[in-house]
N, CA, C and O atoms as a Maestro MAE file, in Angstrom:
{
 s_m_m2io_version
 :::
 2.0.0
}

f_m_ct {
 s_m_title
 :::
 protein
 m_atom[292] {
  # First column is atom index #
  i_m_mmod_type
  r_m_x_coord
  r_m_y_coord
  r_m_z_coord
  i_m_residue_number
  s_m_chain_name
  s_m_pdb_residue_name
  s_m_pdb_atom_name
  i_m_atomic_number
  :::
  1 25 94.202 -36.423 104.735 1 A "MET " " N  " 7
  2 3 94.992 -37.188 105.759 1 A "MET " " CA " 6
  3 2 96.230 -37.798 105.081 1 A "MET " " C  " 6
  4 15 96.112 -38.426 104.028 1 A "MET " " O  " 8
  5 25 97.352 -37.625 105.648 2 A "SER " " N  " 7
  6 3 98.567 -38.094 105.086 2 A "SER " " CA " 6
  7 2 98.686 -39.578 105.326 2 A "SER " " C  " 6
  8 15 98.172 -40.098 106.316 2 A "SER " " O  " 8
  9 25 99.403 -40.303 104.370 3 A "PRO " " N  " 7
  10 3 99.557 -41.748 104.556 3 A "PRO " " CA " 6
  11 2 100.468 -42.048 105.742 3 A "PRO " " C  " 6
  12 15 101.406 -41.291 105.993 3 A "PRO " " O  " 8
  13 25 100.233 -43.072 106.436 4 A "MET " " N  " 7
  14 3 100.990 -43.574 107.488 4 A "MET " " CA " 6
  15 2 102.362 -44.250 106.976 4 A "MET " " C  " 6
  16 15 102.356 -44.960 105.971 4 A "MET " " O  " 8
  17 25 103.429 -44.020 107.645 5 A "ASN " " N  " 7
  18 3 104.565 -44.726 107.280 5 A "ASN " " CA " 6
  19 2 104.548 -46.174 107.923 5 A "ASN " " C  " 6
  20 15 103.682 -46.493 108.739 5 A "ASN " " O  " 8
  21 25 105.531 -47.012 107.520 6 A "LEU " " N  " 7
  22 3 105.537 -48.324 108.047 6 A "LEU " " CA " 6
  23 2 105.552 -48.441 109.485 6 A "LEU " " C  " 6
  24 15 104.749 -49.218 110.000 6 A "LEU " " O  " 8
  25 25 106.368 -47.766 110.226 7 A "GLY " " N  " 7
  26 3 106.402 -47.782 111.678 7 A "GLY " " CA " 6
  27 2 105.202 -47.385 112.331 7 A "GLY " " C  " 6
  28 15 104.826 -47.969 113.348 7 A "GLY " " O  " 8
  29 25 104.533 -46.384 111.797 8 A "LYS " " N  " 7
  30 3 103.306 -45.946 112.432 8 A "LYS " " CA " 6
  31 2 102.178 -46.982 112.174 8 A "LYS " " C  " 6
  32 15 101.284 -47.140 113.005 8 A "LYS " " O  " 8
  33 25 102.224 -47.646 111.082 9 A "LYS " " N  " 7
  34 3 101.246 -48.745 110.809 9 A "LYS " " CA " 6
  35 2 101.429 -49.862 111.706 9 A "LYS " " C  " 6
  36 15 100.452 -50.364 112.260 9 A "LYS " " O  " 8
  37 25 102.623 -50.299 111.897 10 A "ILE " " N  " 7
  38 3 102.906 -51.311 112.861 10 A "ILE " " CA " 6
  39 2 102.449 -50.959 114.292 10 A "ILE " " C  " 6
  40 15 101.838 -51.787 114.967 10 A "ILE " " O  " 8
  41 25 102.725 -49.821 114.714 11 A "LYS " " N  " 7
  42 3 102.358 -49.312 116.049 11 A "LYS " " CA " 6
  43 2 100.820 -49.337 116.125 11 A "LYS " " C  " 6
  44 15 100.274 -49.811 117.122 11 A "LYS " " O  " 8
  45 25 100.167 -48.879 115.182 12 A "LYS " " N  " 7
  46 3 98.624 -48.843 115.202 12 A "LYS " " CA " 6
  47 2 98.061 -50.244 115.094 12 A "LYS " " C  " 6
  48 15 97.005 -50.474 115.682 12 A "LYS " " O  " 8
  49 25 98.602 -51.120 114.465 13 A "LEU " " N  " 7
  50 3 98.104 -52.440 114.321 13 A "LEU " " CA " 6
  51 2 98.238 -53.102 115.693 13 A "LEU " " C  " 6
  52 15 97.297 -53.751 116.150 13 A "LEU " " O  " 8
  53 25 99.404 -52.952 116.370 14 A "ARG " " N  " 7
  54 3 99.631 -53.489 117.721 14 A "ARG " " CA " 6
  55 2 98.651 -52.911 118.757 14 A "ARG " " C  " 6
  56 15 98.091 -53.637 119.579 14 A "ARG " " O  " 8
  57 25 98.460 -51.568 118.692 15 A "GLY " " N  " 7
  58 3 97.550 -50.949 119.572 15 A "GLY " " CA " 6
  59 2 96.095 -51.383 119.281 15 A "GLY " " C  " 6
  60 15 95.338 -51.629 120.220 15 A "GLY " " O  " 8
  61 25 95.696 -51.478 118.009 16 A "ASP " " N  " 7
  62 3 94.410 -51.909 117.671 16 A "ASP " " CA " 6
  63 2 94.037 -53.284 118.239 16 A "ASP " " C  " 6
  64 15 92.910 -53.539 118.664 16 A "ASP " " O  " 8
  65 25 95.088 -54.176 118.216 17 A "ALA " " N  " 7
  66 3 95.019 -55.521 118.694 17 A "ALA " " CA " 6
  67 2 95.105 -55.656 120.162 17 A "ALA " " C  " 6
  68 15 94.933 -56.738 120.722 17 A "ALA " " O  " 8
  69 25 95.388 -54.491 120.823 18 A "GLY " " N  " 7
  70 3 95.511 -54.480 122.326 18 A "GLY " " CA " 6
  71 2 96.697 -55.249 122.889 18 A "GLY " " C  " 6
  72 15 96.689 -55.749 124.013 18 A "GLY " " O  " 8
  73 25 97.721 -55.313 122.035 19 A "LEU " " N  " 7
  74 3 98.900 -56.192 122.418 19 A "LEU " " CA " 6
  75 2 100.025 -55.279 123.049 19 A "LEU " " C  " 6
  76 15 100.348 -54.213 122.525 19 A "LEU " " O  " 8
  77 25 100.583 -55.748 124.172 20 A "SER " " N  " 7
  78 3 101.758 -55.075 124.713 20 A "SER " " CA " 6
  79 2 102.916 -55.468 123.764 20 A "SER " " C  " 6
  80 15 102.807 -56.339 122.900 20 A "SER " " O  " 8
  81 25 104.049 -54.738 124.006 21 A "TYR " " N  " 7
  82 3 105.306 -55.106 123.229 21 A "TYR " " CA " 6
  83 2 105.608 -56.643 123.526 21 A "TYR " " C  " 6
  84 15 105.976 -57.364 122.599 21 A "TYR " " O  " 8
  85 25 105.467 -57.109 124.718 22 A "VAL " " N  " 7
  86 3 105.841 -58.489 125.003 22 A "VAL " " CA " 6
  87 2 104.981 -59.474 124.293 22 A "VAL " " C  " 6
  88 15 105.459 -60.441 123.701 22 A "VAL " " O  " 8
  89 25 103.640 -59.206 124.362 23 A "ALA " " N  " 7
  90 3 102.700 -60.084 123.646 23 A "ALA " " CA " 6
  91 2 102.967 -60.106 122.088 23 A "ALA " " C  " 6
  92 15 102.984 -61.148 121.434 23 A "ALA " " O  " 8
  93 25 103.169 -58.867 121.573 24 A "ALA " " N  " 7
  94 3 103.389 -58.759 120.131 24 A "ALA " " CA " 6
  95 2 104.702 -59.527 119.762 24 A "ALA " " C  " 6
  96 15 104.785 -60.241 118.763 24 A "ALA " " O  " 8
  97 25 105.678 -59.332 120.614 25 A "ALA " " N  " 7
  98 3 106.967 -60.007 120.281 25 A "ALA " " CA " 6
  99 2 106.854 -61.490 120.269 25 A "ALA " " C  " 6
  100 15 107.504 -62.135 119.446 25 A "ALA " " O  " 8
  101 25 106.018 -62.110 121.186 26 A "GLU " " N  " 7
  102 3 105.777 -63.504 121.207 26 A "GLU " " CA " 6
  103 2 105.060 -63.912 119.927 26 A "GLU " " C  " 6
  104 15 105.444 -64.894 119.292 26 A "GLU " " O  " 8
  105 25 104.012 -63.165 119.537 27 A "GLN " " N  " 7
  106 3 103.280 -63.573 118.336 27 A "GLN " " CA " 6
  107 2 104.105 -63.460 117.067 27 A "GLN " " C  " 6
  108 15 104.018 -64.280 116.154 27 A "GLN " " O  " 8
  109 25 104.913 -62.398 117.053 28 A "LEU " " N  " 7
  110 3 105.616 -62.091 115.749 28 A "LEU " " CA " 6
  111 2 106.978 -62.814 115.803 28 A "LEU " " C  " 6
  112 15 107.688 -62.779 114.798 28 A "LEU " " O  " 8
  113 25 107.384 -63.459 116.894 29 A "ARG " " N  " 7
  114 3 108.665 -64.201 116.977 29 A "ARG " " CA " 6
  115 2 109.752 -63.221 116.799 29 A "ARG " " C  " 6
  116 15 110.724 -63.486 116.093 29 A "ARG " " O  " 8
  117 25 109.613 -62.032 117.452 30 A "ALA " " N  " 7
  118 3 110.600 -60.927 117.395 30 A "ALA " " CA " 6
  119 2 111.001 -60.537 118.774 30 A "ALA " " C  " 6
  120 15 110.378 -61.047 119.705 30 A "ALA " " O  " 8
  121 25 111.911 -59.743 119.008 31 A "SER " " N  " 7
  122 3 112.263 -59.201 120.362 31 A "SER " " CA " 6
  123 2 111.505 -57.928 120.520 31 A "SER " " C  " 6
  124 15 111.108 -57.315 119.529 31 A "SER " " O  " 8
  125 25 111.297 -57.523 121.705 32 A "VAL " " N  " 7
  126 3 110.632 -56.273 122.100 32 A "VAL " " CA " 6
  127 2 111.379 -55.159 121.458 32 A "VAL " " C  " 6
  128 15 110.762 -54.294 120.837 32 A "VAL " " O  " 8
  129 25 112.773 -55.129 121.581 33 A "SER " " N  " 7
  130 3 113.506 -54.104 120.976 33 A "SER " " CA " 6
  131 2 113.351 -53.987 119.504 33 A "SER " " C  " 6
  132 15 113.353 -52.871 118.984 33 A "SER " " O  " 8
  133 25 113.205 -55.150 118.747 34 A "GLN " " N  " 7
  134 3 113.013 -55.134 117.304 34 A "GLN " " CA " 6
  135 2 111.668 -54.396 116.998 34 A "GLN " " C  " 6
  136 15 111.620 -53.591 116.068 34 A "GLN " " O  " 8
  137 25 110.579 -54.665 117.774 35 A "ILE " " N  " 7
  138 3 109.343 -54.072 117.464 35 A "ILE " " CA " 6
  139 2 109.428 -52.628 117.780 35 A "ILE " " C  " 6
  140 15 108.914 -51.829 116.996 35 A "ILE " " O  " 8
  141 25 110.029 -52.211 118.858 36 A "GLN " " N  " 7
  142 3 110.157 -50.815 119.186 36 A "GLN " " CA " 6
  143 2 110.984 -50.046 118.101 36 A "GLN " " C  " 6
  144 15 110.703 -48.889 117.786 36 A "GLN " " O  " 8
  145 25 111.983 -50.725 117.564 37 A "ASN " " N  " 7
  146 3 112.803 -50.110 116.482 37 A "ASN " " CA " 6
  147 2 111.968 -49.863 115.206 37 A "ASN " " C  " 6
  148 15 112.037 -48.815 114.565 37 A "ASN " " O  " 8
  149 25 111.182 -50.897 114.888 38 A "TRP " " N  " 7
  150 3 110.325 -50.854 113.754 38 A "TRP " " CA " 6
  151 2 109.352 -49.724 113.914 38 A "TRP " " C  " 6
  152 15 109.232 -48.892 113.015 38 A "TRP " " O  " 8
  153 25 108.645 -49.658 115.033 39 A "GLU " " N  " 7
  154 3 107.661 -48.569 115.253 39 A "GLU " " CA " 6
  155 2 108.261 -47.214 115.232 39 A "GLU " " C  " 6
  156 15 107.626 -46.275 114.751 39 A "GLU " " O  " 8
  157 25 109.473 -47.056 115.735 40 A "SER " " N  " 7
  158 3 110.122 -45.762 115.765 40 A "SER " " CA " 6
  159 2 110.827 -45.352 114.402 40 A "SER " " C  " 6
  160 15 111.294 -44.229 114.214 40 A "SER " " O  " 8
  161 25 110.852 -46.347 113.502 41 A "GLY " " N  " 7
  162 3 111.424 -46.122 112.232 41 A "GLY " " CA " 6
  163 2 112.983 -46.206 112.169 41 A "GLY " " C  " 6
  164 15 113.597 -45.838 111.167 41 A "GLY " " O  " 8
  165 25 113.600 -46.710 113.288 42 A "GLN " " N  " 7
  166 3 114.991 -46.886 113.374 42 A "GLN " " CA " 6
  167 2 115.524 -47.980 112.532 42 A "GLN " " C  " 6
  168 15 116.642 -47.926 112.020 42 A "GLN " " O  " 8
  169 25 114.601 -49.104 112.379 43 A "THR " " N  " 7
  170 3 115.008 -50.195 111.510 43 A "THR " " CA " 6
  171 2 113.620 -50.555 110.765 43 A "THR " " C  " 6
  172 15 112.514 -50.136 111.105 43 A "THR " " O  " 8
  173 25 113.890 -51.386 109.720 44 A "LYS " " N  " 7
  174 3 112.786 -51.916 108.981 44 A "LYS " " CA " 6
  175 2 112.726 -53.437 109.171 44 A "LYS " " C  " 6
  176 15 113.763 -54.099 109.212 44 A "LYS " " O  " 8
  177 25 111.470 -54.007 109.290 45 A "PRO " " N  " 7
  178 3 111.324 -55.463 109.430 45 A "PRO " " CA " 6
  179 2 111.882 -56.199 108.227 45 A "PRO " " C  " 6
  180 15 111.834 -55.672 107.116 45 A "PRO " " O  " 8
  181 25 112.415 -57.411 108.414 46 A "SER " " N  " 7
  182 3 112.867 -58.202 107.311 46 A "SER " " CA " 6
  183 2 111.610 -58.724 106.558 46 A "SER " " C  " 6
  184 15 110.481 -58.533 107.008 46 A "SER " " O  " 8
  185 25 111.844 -59.392 105.395 47 A "ALA " " N  " 7
  186 3 110.724 -59.980 104.632 47 A "ALA " " CA " 6
  187 2 110.002 -61.012 105.450 47 A "ALA " " C  " 6
  188 15 108.777 -61.108 105.370 47 A "ALA " " O  " 8
  189 25 110.721 -61.793 106.238 48 A "ASP " " N  " 7
  190 3 110.107 -62.832 107.039 48 A "ASP " " CA " 6
  191 2 109.196 -62.129 108.178 48 A "ASP " " C  " 6
  192 15 108.097 -62.606 108.464 48 A "ASP " " O  " 8
  193 25 109.652 -61.090 108.748 49 A "SER " " N  " 7
  194 3 108.978 -60.352 109.685 49 A "SER " " CA " 6
  195 2 107.735 -59.615 109.175 49 A "SER " " C  " 6
  196 15 106.731 -59.453 109.869 49 A "SER " " O  " 8
  197 25 107.871 -59.171 107.892 50 A "ILE " " N  " 7
  198 3 106.717 -58.546 107.255 50 A "ILE " " CA " 6
  199 2 105.614 -59.649 107.072 50 A "ILE " " C  " 6
  200 15 104.428 -59.421 107.312 50 A "ILE " " O  " 8
  201 25 106.038 -60.735 106.676 51 A "ARG " " N  " 7
  202 3 105.059 -61.915 106.495 51 A "ARG " " CA " 6
  203 2 104.321 -62.196 107.831 51 A "ARG " " C  " 6
  204 15 103.111 -62.419 107.881 51 A "ARG " " O  " 8
  205 25 105.135 -62.169 108.899 52 A "SER " " N  " 7
  206 3 104.560 -62.517 110.272 52 A "SER " " CA " 6
  207 2 103.601 -61.374 110.624 52 A "SER " " C  " 6
  208 15 102.493 -61.630 111.095 52 A "SER " " O  " 8
  209 25 104.004 -60.133 110.405 53 A "ILE " " N  " 7
  210 3 103.132 -59.024 110.741 53 A "ILE " " CA " 6
  211 2 101.715 -59.030 110.053 53 A "ILE " " C  " 6
  212 15 100.664 -58.737 110.624 53 A "ILE " " O  " 8
  213 25 101.854 -59.424 108.691 54 A "CYS " " N  " 7
  214 3 100.599 -59.486 107.858 54 A "CYS " " CA " 6
  215 2 99.700 -60.663 108.440 54 A "CYS " " C  " 6
  216 15 98.482 -60.537 108.559 54 A "CYS " " O  " 8
  217 25 100.345 -61.737 108.770 55 A "ARG " " N  " 7
  218 3 99.571 -62.956 109.225 55 A "ARG " " CA " 6
  219 2 98.963 -62.708 110.591 55 A "ARG " " C  " 6
  220 15 97.787 -62.996 110.814 55 A "ARG " " O  " 8
  221 25 99.750 -62.180 111.499 56 A "VAL " " N  " 7
  222 3 99.214 -61.952 112.815 56 A "VAL " " CA " 6
  223 2 98.158 -60.847 112.888 56 A "VAL " " C  " 6
  224 15 97.211 -60.977 113.664 56 A "VAL " " O  " 8
  225 25 98.277 -59.781 112.124 57 A "TYR " " N  " 7
  226 3 97.388 -58.701 112.166 57 A "TYR " " CA " 6
  227 2 96.330 -58.695 111.068 57 A "TYR " " C  " 6
  228 15 95.478 -57.806 111.049 57 A "TYR " " O  " 8
  229 25 96.361 -59.668 110.149 58 A "GLY " " N  " 7
  230 3 95.393 -59.805 109.133 58 A "GLY " " CA " 6
  231 2 95.402 -58.686 108.133 58 A "GLY " " C  " 6
  232 15 94.338 -58.215 107.733 58 A "GLY " " O  " 8
  233 25 96.591 -58.235 107.704 59 A "VAL " " N  " 7
  234 3 96.623 -57.181 106.741 59 A "VAL " " CA " 6
  235 2 97.467 -57.745 105.459 59 A "VAL " " C  " 6
  236 15 98.139 -58.775 105.487 59 A "VAL " " O  " 8
  237 25 97.315 -56.912 104.368 60 A "SER " " N  " 7
  238 3 98.048 -57.378 103.196 60 A "SER " " CA " 6
  239 2 99.390 -56.692 103.198 60 A "SER " " C  " 6
  240 15 99.561 -55.586 103.711 60 A "SER " " O  " 8
  241 25 100.324 -57.382 102.613 61 A "SER " " N  " 7
  242 3 101.626 -56.743 102.592 61 A "SER " " CA " 6
  243 2 101.644 -55.509 101.717 61 A "SER " " C  " 6
  244 15 102.448 -54.605 101.946 61 A "SER " " O  " 8
  245 25 100.771 -55.449 100.712 62 A "ASP " " N  " 7
  246 3 100.625 -54.207 99.912 62 A "ASP " " CA " 6
  247 2 100.144 -52.978 100.731 62 A "ASP " " C  " 6
  248 15 100.577 -51.845 100.523 62 A "ASP " " O  " 8
  249 25 99.231 -53.275 101.663 63 A "TRP " " N  " 7
  250 3 98.767 -52.143 102.496 63 A "TRP " " CA " 6
  251 2 99.892 -51.795 103.405 63 A "TRP " " C  " 6
  252 15 100.217 -50.619 103.575 63 A "TRP " " O  " 8
  253 25 100.482 -52.764 103.981 64 A "LEU " " N  " 7
  254 3 101.524 -52.473 105.086 64 A "LEU " " CA " 6
  255 2 102.712 -51.670 104.439 64 A "LEU " " C  " 6
  256 15 103.271 -50.754 105.041 64 A "LEU " " O  " 8
  257 25 103.042 -52.053 103.241 65 A "LEU " " N  " 7
  258 3 104.215 -51.356 102.578 65 A "LEU " " CA " 6
  259 2 103.763 -50.067 101.791 65 A "LEU " " C  " 6
  260 15 104.604 -49.385 101.205 65 A "LEU " " O  " 8
  261 25 102.459 -49.752 101.787 66 A "GLY " " N  " 7
  262 3 102.012 -48.503 101.237 66 A "GLY " " CA " 6
  263 2 101.730 -48.648 99.706 66 A "GLY " " C  " 6
  264 15 101.678 -47.655 98.981 66 A "GLY " " O  " 8
  265 25 101.552 -49.908 99.245 67 A "ILE " " N  " 7
  266 3 101.354 -50.057 97.824 67 A "ILE " " CA " 6
  267 2 99.858 -50.064 97.502 67 A "ILE " " C  " 6
  268 15 99.442 -49.588 96.446 67 A "ILE " " O  " 8
  269 25 99.058 -50.606 98.414 68 A "GLY " " N  " 7
  270 3 97.653 -50.710 98.289 68 A "GLY " " CA " 6
  271 2 97.000 -49.816 99.307 68 A "GLY " " C  " 6
  272 15 97.614 -49.382 100.282 68 A "GLY " " O  " 8
  273 25 95.751 -49.558 99.055 69 A "ALA " " N  " 7
  274 3 94.953 -48.664 99.891 69 A "ALA " " CA " 6
  275 2 94.197 -49.204 101.064 69 A "ALA " " C  " 6
  276 15 93.763 -48.489 101.968 69 A "ALA " " O  " 8
  277 25 94.051 -50.590 101.000 70 A "LYS " " N  " 7
  278 3 93.123 -51.128 101.956 70 A "LYS " " CA " 6
  279 2 93.792 -52.278 102.829 70 A "LYS " " C  " 6
  280 15 94.645 -53.032 102.360 70 A "LYS " " O  " 8
  281 25 93.383 -52.339 103.990 71 A "ARG " " N  " 7
  282 3 93.701 -53.535 104.842 71 A "ARG " " CA " 6
  283 2 92.961 -54.731 104.331 71 A "ARG " " C  " 6
  284 15 91.935 -54.576 103.668 71 A "ARG " " O  " 8
  285 25 93.433 -55.915 104.608 72 A "SER " " N  " 7
  286 3 92.722 -57.151 104.175 72 A "SER " " CA " 6
  287 2 91.497 -57.463 105.027 72 A "SER " " C  " 6
  288 15 90.624 -58.208 104.583 72 A "SER " " O  " 8
  289 25 91.408 -56.928 106.209 73 A "ARG " " N  " 7
  290 3 90.283 -57.211 107.154 73 A "ARG " " CA " 6
  291 2 89.346 -55.994 107.051 73 A "ARG " " C  " 6
  292 15 88.318 -55.947 107.727 73 A "ARG " " O  " 8
  :::
 }
 m_bond[291] {
  # First column is bond index #
  i_m_from
  i_m_to
  i_m_order
  :::
  1 1 2 1
  2 2 3 1
  3 3 4 2
  4 3 5 1
  5 5 6 1
  6 6 7 1
  7 7 8 2
  8 7 9 1
  9 9 10 1
  10 10 11 1
  11 11 12 2
  12 11 13 1
  13 13 14 1
  14 14 15 1
  15 15 16 2
  16 15 17 1
  17 17 18 1
  18 18 19 1
  19 19 20 2
  20 19 21 1
  21 21 22 1
  22 22 23 1
  23 23 24 2
  24 23 25 1
  25 25 26 1
  26 26 27 1
  27 27 28 2
  28 27 29 1
  29 29 30 1
  30 30 31 1
  31 31 32 2
  32 31 33 1
  33 33 34 1
  34 34 35 1
  35 35 36 2
  36 35 37 1
  37 37 38 1
  38 38 39 1
  39 39 40 2
  40 39 41 1
  41 41 42 1
  42 42 43 1
  43 43 44 2
  44 43 45 1
  45 45 46 1
  46 46 47 1
  47 47 48 2
  48 47 49 1
  49 49 50 1
  50 50 51 1
  51 51 52 2
  52 51 53 1
  53 53 54 1
  54 54 55 1
  55 55 56 2
  56 55 57 1
  57 57 58 1
  58 58 59 1
  59 59 60 2
  60 59 61 1
  61 61 62 1
  62 62 63 1
  63 63 64 2
  64 63 65 1
  65 65 66 1
  66 66 67 1
  67 67 68 2
  68 67 69 1
  69 69 70 1
  70 70 71 1
  71 71 72 2
  72 71 73 1
  73 73 74 1
  74 74 75 1
  75 75 76 2
  76 75 77 1
  77 77 78 1
  78 78 79 1
  79 79 80 2
  80 79 81 1
  81 81 82 1
  82 82 83 1
  83 83 84 2
  84 83 85 1
  85 85 86 1
  86 86 87 1
  87 87 88 2
  88 87 89 1
  89 89 90 1
  90 90 91 1
  91 91 92 2
  92 91 93 1
  93 93 94 1
  94 94 95 1
  95 95 96 2
  96 95 97 1
  97 97 98 1
  98 98 99 1
  99 99 100 2
  100 99 101 1
  101 101 102 1
  102 102 103 1
  103 103 104 2
  104 103 105 1
  105 105 106 1
  106 106 107 1
  107 107 108 2
  108 107 109 1
  109 109 110 1
  110 110 111 1
  111 111 112 2
  112 111 113 1
  113 113 114 1
  114 114 115 1
  115 115 116 2
  116 115 117 1
  117 117 118 1
  118 118 119 1
  119 119 120 2
  120 119 121 1
  121 121 122 1
  122 122 123 1
  123 123 124 2
  124 123 125 1
  125 125 126 1
  126 126 127 1
  127 127 128 2
  128 127 129 1
  129 129 130 1
  130 130 131 1
  131 131 132 2
  132 131 133 1
  133 133 134 1
  134 134 135 1
  135 135 136 2
  136 135 137 1
  137 137 138 1
  138 138 139 1
  139 139 140 2
  140 139 141 1
  141 141 142 1
  142 142 143 1
  143 143 144 2
  144 143 145 1
  145 145 146 1
  146 146 147 1
  147 147 148 2
  148 147 149 1
  149 149 150 1
  150 150 151 1
  151 151 152 2
  152 151 153 1
  153 153 154 1
  154 154 155 1
  155 155 156 2
  156 155 157 1
  157 157 158 1
  158 158 159 1
  159 159 160 2
  160 159 161 1
  161 161 162 1
  162 162 163 1
  163 163 164 2
  164 163 165 1
  165 165 166 1
  166 166 167 1
  167 167 168 2
  168 167 169 1
  169 169 170 1
  170 170 171 1
  171 171 172 2
  172 171 173 1
  173 173 174 1
  174 174 175 1
  175 175 176 2
  176 175 177 1
  177 177 178 1
  178 178 179 1
  179 179 180 2
  180 179 181 1
  181 181 182 1
  182 182 183 1
  183 183 184 2
  184 183 185 1
  185 185 186 1
  186 186 187 1
  187 187 188 2
  188 187 189 1
  189 189 190 1
  190 190 191 1
  191 191 192 2
  192 191 193 1
  193 193 194 1
  194 194 195 1
  195 195 196 2
  196 195 197 1
  197 197 198 1
  198 198 199 1
  199 199 200 2
  200 199 201 1
  201 201 202 1
  202 202 203 1
  203 203 204 2
  204 203 205 1
  205 205 206 1
  206 206 207 1
  207 207 208 2
  208 207 209 1
  209 209 210 1
  210 210 211 1
  211 211 212 2
  212 211 213 1
  213 213 214 1
  214 214 215 1
  215 215 216 2
  216 215 217 1
  217 217 218 1
  218 218 219 1
  219 219 220 2
  220 219 221 1
  221 221 222 1
  222 222 223 1
  223 223 224 2
  224 223 225 1
  225 225 226 1
  226 226 227 1
  227 227 228 2
  228 227 229 1
  229 229 230 1
  230 230 231 1
  231 231 232 2
  232 231 233 1
  233 233 234 1
  234 234 235 1
  235 235 236 2
  236 235 237 1
  237 237 238 1
  238 238 239 1
  239 239 240 2
  240 239 241 1
  241 241 242 1
  242 242 243 1
  243 243 244 2
  244 243 245 1
  245 245 246 1
  246 246 247 1
  247 247 248 2
  248 247 249 1
  249 249 250 1
  250 250 251 1
  251 251 252 2
  252 251 253 1
  253 253 254 1
  254 254 255 1
  255 255 256 2
  256 255 257 1
  257 257 258 1
  258 258 259 1
  259 259 260 2
  260 259 261 1
  261 261 262 1
  262 262 263 1
  263 263 264 2
  264 263 265 1
  265 265 266 1
  266 266 267 1
  267 267 268 2
  268 267 269 1
  269 269 270 1
  270 270 271 1
  271 271 272 2
  272 271 273 1
  273 273 274 1
  274 274 275 1
  275 275 276 2
  276 275 277 1
  277 277 278 1
  278 278 279 1
  279 279 280 2
  280 279 281 1
  281 281 282 1
  282 282 283 1
  283 283 284 2
  284 283 285 1
  285 285 286 1
  286 286 287 1
  287 287 288 2
  288 287 289 1
  289 289 290 1
  290 290 291 1
  291 291 292 2
  :::
 }
}
């Protein structure tokens, strides 16, 4: 199985959490278009956004960025 890129991981985390774009945007303090752009790979989240993604979804930044092999949950 090939490793997931950052956008695919963010999309999977949102889906696994059962969050709509609107709900995810509220929790991540981002706009819906930002999340859509991250998930599609058009843009990358800022360092602050990466911290929020990790906090909201309970994953390590190492896993999210492809440095480590495991999620923190």
